[in-house]
Structure formats: structure tokens, C-alpha cells
N, C-alpha and C positions, 0 to 999 in steps of 0.2 A: 912679518908685519901683517897685522889683520887685513883681509881684503876689504874693499869698500865698493859701494855700488858704482862710483866713478870709474872703478877699474874695468867695468863691464859695459861698454857703450851698447851692446846689443840687448840689454835688459829691456824688458817691456812690462810695464806696470799698468794694470787696469782692473776695476771691479774686485779688489781684494785678491788679485793674483799677480805673481811676478814670474817671468819666464826668462830664461837665457840658457846658454850652453856652457857646459863644464864637464870634465872627465870624458870629453869626446862625445856627448850626448846632450839630450834635452833635459832641462831642469824646470820644475813647475813648483811654486810655492803658493799656498792659499791660506789666507787666515782673515782676521778682521781688517777691513780696508784701511783704517787708520794706522795699523801696525805692519802692513805688508812689506814696505820698504825696510824696516827694521828687522823683520823676520828673514827677508832675503838676504841681508847683510850677514846675519848669523849663519844661515845656511852656506853662503858663499866662503865664510871663514872655514867652516867644517869641511866642506869639499875641497878647499885648498890644502887642508891637513891631510885629507885622505889621499889626495893626488900626490903630494910629496912623500908620503909614507908607502903607498900601495901601488903606484903605477908601474906597470911592466915596460912602459915606453920611455920612461925617464932615467937615464943613466945615473942621476943622483938620488934616485929614490931609495928608501931603506929596502924595498923588496928587490930592486935591481941589484944592490950590493950583496944581499943574502944569497941570491941566485948565483952570482959571480963567484961567490966564495962557498959553494956548496960543499958540504961535509965538515964546515967549520962554524962553530957558534959565532954569530954576528950580533952585536948590540943593535937594537932596532927601537923605534919609538912605541909608546903605548898603544897608538892608533893601529899600527901593523900587527902587534901582538893581538889585539882584540879582533881584528879583521881575519887573521889566520885561525884563530880559535873558532870563529863562526863558521869559517869554511871547513874545517875539520869536524865540527858537530854536524854540518851537512852531509859530509862523507860518511860519518858514522851512522846517522840516521837513515841513510839511503843505501847502506852496505856498498859504498864506493860508486853509486850511479852518478853523484855530483862530486867530481873529483878535482882537487885544487892543483894536482901535479901534472896538468897537461900543458904547461907552459912551452915545454920543448916541442911538443907536437904541433901546437899552433904556430910557433915560429918556424918549424921545419915545413909546415904547409904555406908559409908565406905571410902569415898574420904576425909579423915581427915588428911592427910600427903602428902609430895610431891609425885606425881604420881607414880614415879619409886618405891616407897615403898609400894604402895597399893597392897594387895594380888590379883592375878588374879581371884581366885575363894574362896570366904570366906563363909563357911556355917553360920556364925553368923547371927542372925535375924536383919533385918533393923530396925533402931530406929528413925523414923521420927518425927519431932515436931508437936505438935498439935495446936500450936498458930498460927493463920493466919499470912501469910506474909504481911508486910506493907511498902513498899518502899516509900509511900507518907509521912510516918512518920519519915523518916530519916531526921535529922536536921544537917545541914552543915553551919557552919559560917566561919568568916575570918581565924580562927586559932583553931576552936573546931568542934568536931564531936559528935553526939549523935545517937547511935544505938538503935532502938526500943527493949524494953524488949522483951524476948522470941524469938529473932531472931539473926542472925549474917550476916554481909556482906561479900560477896565473889565477888571480881572484876574480875573474871576469863573471863566473857563475854566480857568485854571492856578493861581490864588492859593491855594486851599485845599490843593492838592497841594504847592505850593512851601512852604506853611507846615508842612505834615506833614514833609517832607524836612528842613527847617531845625530843627524841633523834635526830631526823632529824632536828628540829629546833636548838637544840644545836650545831650540826655539821655546820649548815649554819652560825650560829652566830660566832662561834669560828674560822672557817676556810674560810668562804666566798666561798663556793664550793658546786656545786650540789651533791646529795646524795640520795641514796635509802637505807633505813633501814628496815629489816624484822625482826619481833620478833614472832617466832612461826607461820609464815605464814600470819601475819597482817603487810602489807607493806605500807610505806610512801616514795614517791618520793618528793623531795623538791629541788628547785633552789635557787640561791643567792638572788633572788627578793621575796622569801618567798611566802606568799599567796596574794601579791599585784601584779596586772599586770604591767610590766615594763613600763617606761615612754617612752622609744624607743624601739619598738618591736626588739628582737633578734631572730636569727635562733632558731627554736625549738630544744630542746635537743633531741638527737637521740633515747633515751629512753632506758630502761633497760629490757633485755629479762627475762621473768619469766615463769616457768613451773607450771601449775596447776594440782593438783592430789587430791586423796582422803586423803592421809596421806604420810608422808616421807617415812614410811616403804612400803607402797604400790608402791610409785615411785621406790624406790631402787629395788623392786622385778619385776619391768617392767610392772607395771599397766598402765592402760589407763591414758593419760595425754593430755593436750593442751598447746600451747605455745602463749603468749601474749607479748606485748611490752607497758610497763608502762611509760609514759613520765612525768606525775606529779600527784599529788593527792594521793588518798588511794586505795588500793586494798586488800580485806580480803576474806578469805575462811573459812567457818564453815563446819565442817564435824562430822558425827555420827561414822566415821571409827576409829578415833584415841581416846585414853583415855577411853577404855571400860573395865568393870571388872564385875565380878558376886558376888552378895552379898545375902545371904539368899535365894538362888535358883533363883534369879531373874537377868537378864542381864541389866546392867546400862552403860550409857554413860555420858559425862559431859555436854550435851546440854539438860537441863531441860525444860519442858513445865510448866511455872509458875502457869498455870490454873489447873494442876493436881498434880504438885509436883513429877511427873514421867518423865523418859526420853522421849524427843520428838519422836513421833512414825509416822511421816509422810513418805512419798514416797522418800523424797530427801536425798540422802546419803552425798551429797556435794553441797553447794551453794557458789559461788564466786561473789562478788559485787564490784562495784567501788563507790567511794565516794569522796568528797572534802578532807576529811582526812581519815586516817585509822580507827579512831573511828567511823566516819559516815559509811564507808564501812562495818566495822564489825556489827555494829548495824543492818544494813540491811540484811546481811547474816545471823545473828543468828535468827533474827525475822522470816526469810523465812524458816529456818529449823523448827522453832517451829509452824509456820503456816500450814506446810504440804500442803495439796491439795489446800489451799487458798493462798499459797505464790505468785504464778505467778500473780494473779489478785492485790494483794497488792503491789508487786513490780512495776507493770505497772502503778498502780494509784499513786504511789509515784515518778515515773520517774526514777526509779533505773536501771542502766545497770547491768544486772546480767546473770550468766550462772549457770543453775542447772542441776545436775546429778542424776538420780534415782537409785534404788537398782539394777536395771538390766543393768544399763549403758546408758539409753536412755538420750540424751542431749537436753535441752531446753533453749533457749536464749530470753531474753526480747527484744523488738524493740530497746531500748536504747543501749544494748550491741552491736548489729549490727551497730547502728549509731556511736558507739564510734570508731569502725573499728580498734581495738587493737588486734584481734585474728589472729594469722597467720596461713595460710593454711598448712597442713601437706605435 
């Protein structure tokens, strides 16, 4: 059954924006004030579908079924097929730096439930898998998914961005209006012309103001931030500040380095990147956090507009970020 706004008592609607929580994170939808509630309802429906198909924390999700039946083709929904394809494209584009087969590692480190329920400090020993991860062995067909034996898929790296892209398209298709959808800081701005350039150029959309920071908690506490204006496309921020916990005496966070199976340990606390889609932007920002000291060169080589902030607050921007001209002066 489609979700409705009455299903979400925490919904906050004001000045052309609606905010609430879904998929364990913050959701923000912005569009024309007269259509914001209708747009939020469309987004809520899409996020409900994504949750039912792609959640690692729901026993009844398609992803959980596929993980339980690893090695066997499992019939799954078109939403999960599309989400896994996006995740595998990210792995291919980054040569495995963004890897969707880290589910067993995250679970072994204690992130085996919705993050709000993960103990902040659990002395239990870490139980990491010994089977090598193998994203190239994931098989996805038109309506089937086969997870490699000994591993589990986790779409946390690209899933929220995929959801933002999917929801933005759904709003444009349903209402024919420009929209910004943010799911956990993965943003997609899309106009009525979608991804195609208009036949007759129209005035550029004035854009959506966005505040960048290490995490929502840090921003709420008055931490360092930057303001940008996003006109179209995707913008994503990957950070090692959010979703941190201790397990077995070791500090963990959710951005893992697939090469080590351990939390990424580079100098960058936060990386924000632009992309044609939210998924493309998130792929770049996540890869940069994993690459650490080699991130800037990788981003520059791939022509990515990005803003990197290290552990002491030093800010570095790629040439493409300056060229995009989206950052506002304080």
C-alpha cells in the first residue's frame, strides 16, 4: 500500500521543504511550495519500496533473502535489481574501492542492525569473515540475484544515493516539477526535463542552498560548514564522523577499505563531490575517503569536482570544484 504523509507524524513541512526520517536517516524534499506535500508523498512511497527491497536490517527484504540463500539465484524485485546494478557499476568504476560485498564484514564488526540499535561500545570480539570478498562474482539478472557464497551484500555505500535518484525521477514523472531530494546527505536535483537538455533553453533554476558539514550532529552543534547552491545533478558527502562505534576494543566507522576489511584510515574526515547523479557523486566521495592520501590525485584524474576536509579542518578543493562555482563566500 502506498505510504501517505499521515503515516509519518514526524514530517515537517515549511517554505517549500519537507523533512522526516526514513531508511534510518534524514530525508529532505524541496520543490514548489504548493506541491511540496505531494512531492513528499511520492518520495515516501519510493523510499518504502527501497526499504522493502534493499534493507540489510529487515528479515523480509529481498536483499536479506538473497544474502541468506547465497550461492542460489533468488527472485527479487526490480528495485533491488536496479540498486545492485548501481552498486556494481560503482565497484567497476573504482576498481573495487566502493565494494557492495562488505555486508559480512560490517555485521562481524557489530553493525548488524539499524545503527540506532548498535551498541556504542561493545566488548564482544570482532568476528570477521575469512572468505575473500568477490564483488565480481555477484550475478544480477533481469529478475534474479545471486550473492557469492561466504559473503553478503550491503548497499550502504550507494543505496541512499540510488534512492535519492529514484525518488527525484519519480517526483518529476508524477508532478512535472523541479525537485531536490536528499537522503542522508546524498542529494539529487532534477528538473522537468530530466537528464536531457531542453529543446529550448530556459532560465537556469535558481538552485537549492545546501549546507555541507561533517555530520548532522556536528552541524547542529555549530561545527564548521560551507554553503553551496546546487542547480542540478548529484551532490554527496561521505564522512568518517557519522556512524561510529567500538567493538572488541577497536574504533569502527561505516566507510570500510575493501583492501583491508577495516575502517578507512586516511586523512580526510569528510569528502563532498559532484556528479551527474547522486550515485555518481557518492561513488566518488566514498572512493576518496577510502583512498586517503591518494584521493586528490584520483579525483583530479577523473575530473571530479570535490571538496575535502581533513581531521584538523584543512579544506582542499579540486580544480573542478572551483570551476563549478557553486560554493558561496561566508
